[in-house]
C-alpha positions as CSV (number, residue, x, y, z in Angstrom):
1,X,203.6,60.3,30.4
2,X,201.8,57.2,29.3
3,X,199.1,57.0,26.5
4,X,196.1,54.9,27.2
5,X,194.1,53.5,24.3
6,X,190.7,52.0,24.5
7,X,189.1,51.5,21.0
8,X,189.3,54.9,19.3
9,X,189.7,56.8,22.6
10,X,193.1,58.0,23.7
11,X,194.0,59.5,27.1
12,X,197.3,60.7,28.6
13,X,198.3,59.5,32.1
14,X,201.0,60.4,34.5
15,X,202.9,57.4,35.8
16,X,203.2,57.2,39.6
17,X,205.1,53.9,39.9
18,X,206.1,51.1,37.6
19,X,207.2,47.5,38.4
20,X,207.8,44.4,36.4
21,X,204.2,43.4,36.8
22,X,202.3,46.6,36.5
23,X,202.0,50.4,36.7
24,X,200.2,53.0,38.7
25,X,198.8,56.0,36.8
26,X,196.7,59.2,37.3
27,X,194.4,59.9,34.4
28,X,191.5,62.3,33.7
29,X,189.3,59.5,32.4
30,X,187.2,56.9,34.1
31,X,188.0,53.2,33.5
32,X,186.3,50.2,35.1
33,X,188.0,47.4,37.0
34,X,188.7,44.5,34.6
35,X,189.0,46.7,31.5
36,X,192.0,46.0,29.3
37,X,193.8,48.9,27.8
38,X,196.7,49.3,25.5
39,X,199.4,51.5,27.0
40,X,202.1,53.4,25.1
41,X,205.0,53.7,27.5
42,X,207.8,56.1,26.6
43,X,211.3,55.2,27.8
44,X,212.7,57.4,30.5
45,X,215.8,59.5,29.9
46,X,218.2,61.4,32.0
47,X,217.9,64.5,29.8
48,X,214.3,65.7,29.6
49,X,215.0,67.2,26.2
50,X,215.5,63.6,24.8
51,X,212.3,62.3,26.3
52,X,210.0,63.3,23.4
53,X,212.3,61.5,21.0
54,X,212.5,58.2,23.0
55,X,210.9,54.9,21.8
56,X,207.4,54.1,22.8
57,X,206.4,50.5,23.5
58,X,202.8,49.3,23.4
59,X,201.7,46.9,26.1
60,X,198.4,45.6,27.3
61,X,197.3,46.1,30.9
62,X,194.2,45.3,32.9
63,X,192.7,47.8,35.4
64,X,193.0,46.1,38.9
65,X,191.8,48.9,41.1
66,X,190.9,52.6,40.9
67,X,190.6,55.5,43.3
68,X,189.0,58.9,42.6
69,X,191.6,61.7,43.2
70,X,189.3,64.7,42.9
71,X,189.1,67.3,40.1
72,X,188.1,64.6,37.6
73,X,191.3,62.6,38.1
74,X,191.6,58.9,38.9
75,X,194.5,56.8,40.1
76,X,194.7,53.3,38.7
77,X,196.6,50.2,39.3
78,X,197.1,48.2,36.1
79,X,198.7,44.8,35.6
80,X,200.6,44.1,32.5
81,X,199.1,41.2,30.4
82,X,200.3,39.1,27.4
83,X,203.7,40.8,27.2
84,X,206.3,39.3,24.8
85,X,210.0,39.1,25.6
86,X,210.8,42.4,24.0
87,X,208.1,44.2,26.0
88,X,209.2,42.6,29.3
89,X,212.8,43.6,28.6
90,X,211.7,47.2,27.9
91,X,209.7,47.3,31.2
92,X,212.6,45.8,33.0
93,X,214.9,48.6,31.6
94,X,212.3,51.3,32.7
95,X,212.3,49.8,36.2
96,X,216.1,49.7,36.5
97,X,216.2,53.4,35.3
98,X,213.9,54.5,38.1
99,X,215.5,52.2,40.7
100,X,218.9,53.9,40.0
101,X,217.4,57.3,40.8
102,X,216.4,56.2,44.4
């Protein structure tokens, strides 16, 4: 799960794919192309019981594309922006974790 923050609004999204440059999410909230959101990305874990206790890193991302999925859900492609070194390292570790599963 990824939390999406826009002003005072918070939505939860389900990540579909993550790379060093961005993330794909499904969310029950409409965003426009070009909007910049703050994402709270929780580190993946091998044991699902540990997931809720893992660290969350906030990163900014811009909506690059969207697609209606039906039932009020939308799939988004977001590009990470203005990431510092620690945020990039965190994203890199997330990518390596998922790459090892495939």
